[in-house]
Structures are given as structure tokens and as C-alpha cells.
N, C-alpha and C positions, 0 to 999 in steps of 0.2 A: 545783262540784257543786250541783245543785238537786233538792230532794225535794218532791214534791207528793202529798198524800193525797187519793185519790178515793173511798175507802170505809173507814169506821172502826168499823162495827158487827160484832158476832160472832153466830154461830148462825143468824140469819135477818134479812133486811131488815125494817125497822120504820118504814115511813112513817106519820107522824101529825103533828098540829100540835105535839105535845109533844116531837118529836125533829127538828123541821125545822132548827133552827139548827146543831147539831153534825153532823147528817146521818143519814139512814136506811140508807145503802148499806153492804154488807159489803166485806170486805178487798180493797183494791187500792192499790198505791203506785207512783208513777212516779219514776224517777231519770234526770236528764240530766247529761251532762258539759258542760264549757265549749264543746266543739265539737259538741254536740248528739247525742252517742251516746245511745241511747234504751233504757232498761231498765225492765221492769215486774215487780212482785212480787205475785203472786196475782191471781186472776181472779174475785173476788166481784162483786156486782152493780154496784159502782162502776166496773168496767172499761168498761161501756157508755158512760158519760159521757166517760171518757178517750178511747175510740175516736171518739166524735162530734167531739172537738176536734182530730182529726188531719187532715193533708192526704191527698191521694189516692195517695201513694206514699211508700215509706220502708222502713227496716229496724228491726225490734223484737226485743229479747231478753226473752222472757217466762219468768219463773221461778215455778214452783208449789211451795208448801211442803208441801201434802198434799191428799188427795182429798175431804175433807169438803165438803159442799155449799156452805157459806158462803164457801169459798175458790175454788170453781170454777164456781159457778152462773151467772156472767156470761160464761163462755167463748164460748158460741155467739153472743153479741151484740157481740163485739169486732170492730170494722170491719176491721182488717188481715187477719183470717182469711177475709174474704169479698171482698176487693178485689184484683184482679190486680196492682196496682201495689205491693203490699206483700210483703215477705219476713219471716216470723216464725220466729225461732229459739226453740223451745219446750223448756225445761229442766225435767226431771222427776226426782224421786227414783226409784230403781230399781224400787221396788215399784209405781210408777204408770206403767210402760212402756206399758201399753195404754189409758191414760186417753183419748186422742183417739178411739179406736174405740168405747170404752165410752160416752163422752158423745154422740158423733155417730153414734148407732146406730138412729135412727128411733123409739126409745122415749122417751129423755130429750129428744131434740132432733130435729126432722123432717128435717134435712139430714144426709146421710152424710158422713163425714170425707173420703172420696175425691172428693166433689162440691164441696168448698170451693174457691173461685176464687183465694184467696191462696196463696202458696207457704209451706208450713210444714215446717220442718226440725227433727226431734226429736233431743234430746241427753239423755243420762243423767248425773245428778249423783251422784258417789260421795262420801260423807262423808270429809273429810280430804284430798281430792284437788282442789286449786284449779283453776278454769277461768281461762284468760287470754284476754280479749277485746281486740281492737285496732280502733279506729275508723279510717276511711279517712284521717284526718288524723294518725294515729299515737298517739292517746291510748290508754294501756293501762288496762284495768279487770280487777282480780283479784277473782273471786267464789269464796268458799269455802262449801260446804254443811256444816251442823253439825246432828247429830241432837239433838232436844230430848225432853222428857218429856211425851208426849201419847198418848192411846189411839189405836192404829192407826198411829202414827208421824208425825213432822213434821220437815221440813228447814228450819232457820233459815238465813239467809244473811248473810254478812259481806262487805261490798264495800269494796275499797280502790282509790282512783283520785285522781289530782291531789293526792296527799299527804294525803288525807282518808279517814276510815273511816266507813261507814254499816252499822248492824246492824239487821236485821229478824227478830224472833223467830218470826213466824207464831204458832202456838199452843204454849204451854209452861206447865207447872204447876210452880211453885216449892214444894217440900215441905221438911220439916225434915231430910231425910237429908243428911249431909255431902257425898255425891257430887253431888246436885242443886245444892246451894248453890255448890259449887266450880265446877261446869260453868256455872252462871248467871253468876257473876262473871267467869269466863274469857271468855264470849261478849261481855259488856258492855265489858270492859277496853279502854280506848283509843279507844272509838267517839266520833266527833265528834257523831253523832246516833244515837240508838237508839230505834226504834219497837217497842213491846213489847205483849204480850197482858196487859192488866190488867182483865179482865172483872169482877173482884169487889172488894169491900171484905173485910177480914179477918172482919168480922161476918157477911157473907152468903156467904162462900166455900163451894163444894160440892166437897169433896175427891174426887178420882178422876175429875172431869169434864174435867180436862186444861187448866185455866186458872188464872191467878195472881191474887192480890190486889195492888192497887197499892202497899200499904204494903211488901210484900216486895221489889218492884222498887226502891223508894226506899231501903230498907235496903241492898240489894246495890249500888246505884249509889254510895252514900256510901263504900263500901269500895274502889271502883276508880275509875280516872280516866275520867270520861264527860263529853263536852261538853254534851250536853243529852238529857234523857229525855222521850220522848213516850208517854203512856199511851193505848193504843188497844184495839180489839176490845171496845167497850162492849156490855154486855148489852142485848138488845132493849128491855127495860123501863126502862133508864136514861133519864130525861127530861132535857131541856135544863136545867131548874132544878137537878136533882141534879148534873149535870156542871158547872154554874156553881159550885156549892158546893165540888166537888172542886177546881176550878181556883183558887178563892180560898184553899183550904187549902194547895195546893201553893205558892202565892206567899208564904205565911207561913213556909215552912220556912227557917230561918236556920242550921241546924247546919253546922258546918265540914265541907267536903267534899261538901255536897249540890249537885248541878248544877242549872241551870235546868230546871224541869219543867213540862210543858204537857199539857193534855187534848187529844187528837187531835180534829180537826174537818175535815170535808170541805172541800177547796180550800185547806187549810193548806199554806203554802209554807215550806220550811226552806232556808236558805242558809248552811251551815256554812263557816268557823268563827266567823262573827259572833256576838257575845253581847250581848244575847239574840238568838237567831235568829228570834224570833217575838214579836209583841206581842199577847197575848191580849185579847179583848174578850168580855164576857158576852153571853148570848142576849138580854139586855134592853138592848143598846146603844142602840137607838132611843129607848126610854123615858128612859134616862139622858141622852141627848143633848137630848131635848125638855125634860126637867127643867132642864137647864143653860141651854137657849135661853130659858126663861121668865124668867131673871134679867135679860135684856136688853130694852131698850125702843126704842132708836134704830134706825132702818131700816138704816143702813149697817152697823152691827155685826151685826144679824140676818142680813143678806145675806152678810157675811164669814164668819160661823159656818156657815151653810148651805153655802156654796161650799166651805169648808175640809173639812167632813164629806163632802160629795159627792166631792171629790177623793180623800179618804182611802180611801173604800170602793171606788174605781175605779182607784186609783194614777194619776190623771190628772196630767200635768205642768202643765196650765194650765186655766183656766176663766173664764167670764164670766157674770154675772147681768145680764139685761136686764129692765127693768120696763116694763109697758105704760102708755102715756099717750096716750089718744085712739087715733089710727090709727098711732102710732109706737111703736117700742121704744127706750127710753132706756138707754144704757150706764150701768149702776149700780155694778158692782163687778167687779174682776178680780184673778186670781192668775196668776202665771207663774213657775214655779221656774227656768226657763232664764234669765230676765232680772232677777228680783228675788225676795228672800225674802218668804215669806208675811207676816211681821210688818212688812214695808214696803209692803204692798199698799194701805194706807189712803191713800198718796200719790196713788193713781190713782182715788180714789173720786169725783173731781169733774170727770172728763173729760166735756166737754159734747158727746157724740156721739150721734146719733140715726139710726135707719133706719126706712123705712116698713114697715108690716106688709103684706107681699106674698109671693107664692109664689116669688119669684126668689132670695132668699137662704136659707141654711139656717135661721137663727133666724126670719126672716120667714115661711117656709113652716110651721114648727112652730106659730107664733103664729096664722097664718091658718087652718090646718086642724085644729089640736089634735093633730096626729100627732107621734110621737116618731121621730127620725131616728137610727139607729145605723149609721154608715158606717165600714167597715173602712179604707178609703183614699179620701180625697176626690179624689185625682188619677186615680182610675179610675171616676168617675161616668159612667154612660151618656151618650152624646152627646145623646139626646133627653130627658134628665132635666129636669123643670120647674125645679128649683132648681139653682143653681150655687155653687161654692165661690169666694169672693172671695179671691184670692191676694195682694191689695195689701199686707196686713200682712206676710206672709211675704217678699214682694219687698223691702220697706223694711228689714226687721230681720234677714233671714237665717234666720228661724224656719222649721222644716219641719213643717207640719201634715200629719198623716196620718189617724189615726182620730179621729172626732168623734161625740159623743153629744149630741144636742140635744133637750131635753124641755120642753114648755110646762107651766106649773102654774097652777091655777085656784082661785078662792075659792068662796064661796057662790054658788048659782045659776049655776054654771059660768062665772063672770066671769073672763076672762083677767087674771092678775096679772103674768105675765112669762114669761121663758124662761131656762132654765138650759142653758148650753152648756159641755161638757167636751172638752178636746183631749188627744190622745196618752196613752192608757193605757200606762204604762211597764212593760215586762216586768222583773220583779225580778232576773232573772239577767243577761240580755243588755243591759238598760238601754235597749233600743230600743222605739220605739212599736209597740204591738200593738192588735188590735181590742178594743173593750169587749165583755165577755161578756154573755150573757143574764142571768146572776145579778146582774152589776153593774147592768144596766139595771133589773131588777126592784127592787133595793135603792134605787136613786136615785129610782125612781117613788114608793116608799113614803115616802122622805125628803121629796121635793118636796110630796107631798100633805099630810103632817103639818105641815111647816114653813110652808106657805101660811097655816095658821091663825094663826101668830104674826105673819106679815106683815099679816094683816087686823087682828089686835088692835093692832099697832103703828100701823096706819093710823087706827084709831078714836081712839087716843090723840092722834095728830097732828091729827086733825080737831078734837078738843076744843081743842087749843092754837091751831089756826087760827081757830076761832070767837072765842076771846079776843082774838087779834091783829086779827081783822076789826073788832071793836068799837073797839079802840084805833086802827086805821088810819082808820076813819071819823071818829073823834073828833079824831085828830091827823094831818094830812096828811103830816107828816114821818116818821111811824112806819109804814113800808111792810112788807109781808110779806117781800119779798126782803131787806130790811135785817135783819129778825129771823133769817131763814135764814142770812145771812152771819155775823152775830154769833155765832149758835149754832155754826156750823161752824168758824169761826176759833177760838172759845174751846175747842172740843173738840180741835182739832189742836194748839193751843198747849199744852194740858194733856198731850197725847200726848208732845210733845217734852220737856216738863219732867219727866214721869214716867219716860221712858226714861233721862234723866240721873240719876234717883234710883234706878235699878235696880229699879223696880217691875215685877213680872211682867207679861207680855203679857195674861194672863187678867184680872188685876186692872185693868189699864189699860182693856181693852175694857169691862168691867163698869161702871166709873165713867164712862168716856167716853160710854157709851150713855145715861146719865141726864143728864150734864152738858150735852150739846148741846141737848136739848129744854128743860132748865131755863133755860139762858142765853137762849133765844128769848123768854122771858117777862120779860126784865130791866126793861122799861119798862111793864109792865102797870098800874102804879099811875097812869099818865096818864089812865086811865078816870075818875078822881076829880077831875081838874083842870078848871077852868072853860074853856069854849071861847074866852072872851075872851083868855085867856092862851095856850092851845095854838094857836089859829088866827091869832094876831097875826102879820102878815107881816114886821114889822121886829124890831129888837133889843128885848129885854125891859127894862123899867125895874127898878131895884133892888127895888121892892116886888113887882113881877110875878115877878121871879126867885125871891124868897122863897116865893111861892105855888107856883111850879114845883118848887121843891126838895121840896115835900111829896109828890111822886109816889113817892119812895123809901119813905117810911114807909107811905104808902097801899098800895103794892105789897107791902111786907112783911106788913102786916096782912091783905091779901086772900089771901095765899098761906101764912099761918101754919099750920104743921102740926107735929105731934110725930112723924110717920112719917119714917123714914129712906129717903125716896124722892125722886122728881123734885120734888115739891111742896116738900119741905124744902129742897132745894138752891136751887130757884127763889126761895124766901123769902129766903135768905141773899143771893142775887145781887141781887134787887130792892132789898133794904134797904141794901146796902153797895157797889154798883157805882160810886157816885160818891165813895167815899172816895179819898183820895190817900195815896201812900206816905209823904209828909212831914207828914201830919196836917192838911192845909189843905182837905180835901174837905168833904162834908156827908153827913148821914144823916137829914135832915129840914129843916124850915124854921128851926129854931134851932140851937144849938150842942150839943145833946144827942147822945150816941152817937158822937162823933167818935173815929176810930181811926187808927192809923198803923202803918207797917211790917208785920211779920208778924202783928200783932194783927188786921189785916183778913183775913177768911176768904179762903183761896186761891181759891175759885171766883169770888169777887167781884173779886179782883185780876186774874184771867184775863179775866173778862168786861169789866172796865173798859178794858183795853188793846184788846181786840177791838172794843168799842163805839166808842171814840174814833177808832181808825184807820178804821173803815168810815164813820163820820160825816164824816171829813175827805175821803175820796175819793169821797163820794156828793154829788150835787147837792141843794141845799136851796133853799127859796124865798128864803132870806136870804143865800145864798152860792153861788158856783160851785164845782165839785168841784176838790180839789187833785190834783196829779199823784201817781202812786204813789210816786215818788222823794221828793217834797217831804214827803209824809205819813210816809214812813220816817224822814226827817231829823228831823221833829218828835218822833216816838216816841223816837228816840235822845237828843234834847235833853232830854226829860222823864224820862229814866232817873234814878232816885233822887229825883225830885221828885214827879211825878204817878204814875209806874209803878215797880213792883218791878224793880230792875236785872236780877235773874236771869231774869225773864220777858221783859224786853226782849231779852236775849241769845238766848233761845229763839226769840222772834218773828223775829229777824233770820235765823235758821237755817231758817225755813219759809216764806220769802217766795214761793217758787215755788208752794207749796200755796195761799197766800193769793190769789195771782193767779188760780189755777184756780177758787177758790171764787167770786171776783167774776164770772168768766165763766159759771160754772154757775148763778148766781142773779142775773141782771141786773135792774136796776130796771125796773119797768113802771109804767103809770099806776095810780092808786089803785083803779080799778074792777076791775082784773085782777091786783092785787098778790099775791093769795094763791094758793098751789098746794097742793092742788087747789081748785077752787071750792067754796064752802060751800053745802050744800043749803038 
């Protein structure tokens, strides 16, 4: 059973910026069985959106609770009533037998009931006499109408199918009379999901208007067995902010017997009996996400968070972030639930894959034109389409790409920053790929626009680091930009493996890793203060020259000294201590002062020391040829417990595949073009 809410307001539709998140449309609920039997409850304004989402033929069972306008005002805009491919079974309380003729009479709606092109079959619902519906595949659905306390009458519905029970109250006023309390609890009892009329708080309830306070439903639900309670039929004046407050209050309920409780929201999907059946977010989800994103500095982590959020709001199985570099798109970050867990996606952050910005590929077309592509099925593209789907990945892996949402994102002055591509929006009930909706596309566009600002901020921070590295690279031919990139990346990934073994949470890992990578890039910044006679000497240094060289760690520490707990503070620790050794034979300056050993050496320095030595071994230098990858690994293992922390050596040997990829992603270049991107 799957339940989708298409309208959650009461009394009248209330479109405004203050009601946009929870939704402005009046009552309409969709229920689907596992074999796609299709039931609808009420025809408020939300039914128009439901109808627009339907194919051109099918069978619908539409149940009306009562005839007040907010529950029938959308009837004339329901696609199946106007489409010859549809058959609609219309179920009405007995007192509404003439509703179709009264509505479609030329006064309320311009088209007569007899002129509707769809086939409409009318049924009367008698309280206490269940209706038994059967799908073509044999699924049985039992629907019982129940009279409630509402002026003019109202028929609530209790639906039983697939071993589950759904209850929808329509309009109902809970009063203090024993009869009403007893009937309310009887209606709720045993429901896996109950969607109820909770228009009021007790403080603003208007007795006699036919609607209930949410506190009364909570009290009733605590006394009977309910899987989850959904509070709907919001007053037109209830703002998103007020409903956010109500949702927070509901989550604080801890009394024994209280079921999970949620504020109804348009497009809310409920899949009983899973608990919790729904994960609520507030109307300020974007602001909260951006506040969280502001904690990160490193580009890969920012890309990971943006991609994860975009996938969350679209239910995408997979996605990729491409960054623009010149006339190319660089594969920057990827997620794919089919092949690997999101917390393992960092292993694919260094794939060195590029594609031209051209109109031939989906991502290239979006980058070249600035257009968003929302493709329901890439295998059904028109033969004359400018862009084509590259099926090479699917052919190699067995993946089945169907729906694709490809969106470019831009910085200031409309500068292309990259492309976000999402694959296969997964239907929550069938678990099959389905098209990305217009709402999903709109939310991703907002997310991409705002997140681009953080990428630009991160780029500015990286530019400042590149400028510092540029000075060092000019001063010391051995200190290249790619070397700094590799040391930073290896240090960050080594920390990731170590932190996973310590059971540190993924969010904590991401936050620290985002600072550590850039901090480690500055490990040798102190060489700025070393004489060119020493730095640029082509051969081996003399003992006295080596003493001078050792001063670069204290100079770097002094240059980066900071009391702030940020990248600079980490960079200071790394610069000062990355030449310490586990056995205490390293150095922290030209003399013997500041020597540390073992775990007294800051963790960030121990991590960077291993990354720095390994990369120096496998890199060509003017005084040596590069070692082979395997020989360098052998040296690292030999120095375990001497130069390096043994625990980190073990971790390093477990990420050698990532280390190889990092080397391929940031290859050595000549000094003039060593830095990425070029410094202005």
C-alpha cells in the first residue's frame, strides 16, 4: 500500500509564499495497492495535480466524503473525467446522489455531466455496509464508510487491503461528548496510517464548525493502536513556519502509546507498515542545508554534500558532479547506490575522466547551452536529437539508466562551474526508475544555484593556497603544485580510513577531512624562508645545509600560527611537526628543541608525514629517479614503528588503490604549469 497526499488544506486553497512548502491545495489523497489498483479520496484542488500525473488510460475509484467546496472544487479538473481512456467509479454518500449533475450544470462548471468524455460510473455508499473491490490481478480492497460529526454530514473511509488498514476522516469534529470520543477511537483503532482533520489548536478551535484540534487526535491515538497519525486539513492561514513548529512539537512527544505523528504535506508519501513511514523536513530545509554546507571547505566534500542532497530530494539512485575546466567537463564526484554505499563514494573522487563541452553528450549539451535536460527515458530519445545517451557505462556494468536529470550550475557573471547529473529517480513503492518530476527539477535548481556560491567560496580559498604554493614552487623547484595536491589528498584519505576504524561518524569525518586536505597542502610552506643556495642546490645537502633546511618547519609553523580552530591552525601543526618521527628521531627545527615521539606527535602531522614521504619517493626529483610504487610501499612498511605510526601504516596499505588514483589525477607537470588552476 502506498498513500500520497495531493492536497492538505481545508476550507479554501491558500496559495502564497507563506504556504508554499506544506502546500496550498485542498483535500485529495491517492492510495495504490502493490498491483497498482488506484483509489482516490476527495476531489479538492489537489486532484488537478494528481490528474496531470496520470497516463491516458486506466481505472480510478474516487470516494467523496461530503459536498463542501474544499472537498469537491477540483472535480471538474480531474483528467480521467475528460479522457475517453479512463473509467472512473465515483462513490458518493447517499445524500450526494445528484452531486455530478449539480456540479456539472453550466453554473458551477461550464461542461455538462453528460458531455464528459470519460466513463463515469456512480455508486452509493451506505454507512456500515462495506464495499469489496477487486483488482484484475485479484487484490481485494475493503472500503467501509463511517459517518462523522460534521455539519451537513461527512463520510469517513476505512480501507483494508494487503493486510493493512488506512483511515481517512474527511471532516470530523471531536467534542467532549462520550459518544463522539468513543466513535473517534473506534475509527482510529488498528489503522496503520490515519490521515485526519486537525484544522485547529485547542487554543483557536471554533466549536460547531466541524473540525478538530490536533491535541484531541493525539489524545485519542494514544488510547488505541495506531501505526502513524498524519494531521491534515490545515487552516488556510496556517503558515509553513507555524506548521514547522507543530511538527517539531509532534516529534517531542514521548508518552507511552503515542504513535509517530506527522504534519501533512503535499507530495508526502506513506508506505506502511514501515516505521517511521516518513522522514519530515522543515520548510527551511534549504537554509539548514546551506548552514551545514558552510562548515566545509574542501571541494570534494562540498560536491559530495551537494550531490547527496540533490539525490535525497529526487530519490535518485545515482548521480555525478562534473566541474568545468576550460573546454572540458571533469568527472569530479559520483554516487551510485546500486554499486556502492554513499559513504564509500570518496573512493571514486579521483577518477581522471574528462569529456568535451559539446552538444553531443547529455552533460556536454547542458554545459554548452545552459539548458536543463529532464529525460523520462534515455532509450526513447528522438532519432534526430542533438544529444545522445552514451550507453558504454551501462554496457560494461549492467546498470540500467532510464530517467536522467542534467542541470548546469553557474557562478557570478554566469560563469559555468559545472554540471549536476542525476540518474533514475526511484519510485518509493515499486523501487523501479521513474521520471523526475517538475517539483524535483525546481528544487534541484534552487539547490544548485545556492550551492554554487559555496563552490566559488571554496575556489577562492584554494586560490589563496595556490598563491602560497606558487611562491614556494618558484623558490623550490622540488615543491610542485601537483605534489602538494597529492599530499593533501593522500593525507585526507588516510585520515578517512583511520577515522572509520575509530567508529567516528561520517559527518564528523567529512567535516574534519574537508579542512585537513587543504591544510596538508601547506606542509612545506616554510621553505619560503630558506635560502635559494640551499633549496636550489642540485646535489645532496651538507650537514650544515641540512640544518638550515630543517628550519623550514619552524618557519612554516610561525607563518601559519593561529588561535582559530580552522584550516590555518591545522596547517600550523602540520608544518611544524610533519618531520617528527614515531621513534623520536625526527626534527622540529634546526636544533633539538620540540622533539616529539609516538602519539605525542599531532595526528594530522603523523598522517601528513607518511603521505609526504611516500609521494616524494614515487616522484622524480633533480637528485633522484622515482621509485616504483611497490618499492615505496615496501619502504613505508619497513619504517613502521620507526619513522611512521604503525597504525597509520596499516591504514595506508588498505587504501593503496586510492593512492594510485590520486597519482593519476594529479600528475607532475613542469614548474611553469604546476598549479591548478593558473594564478591570476
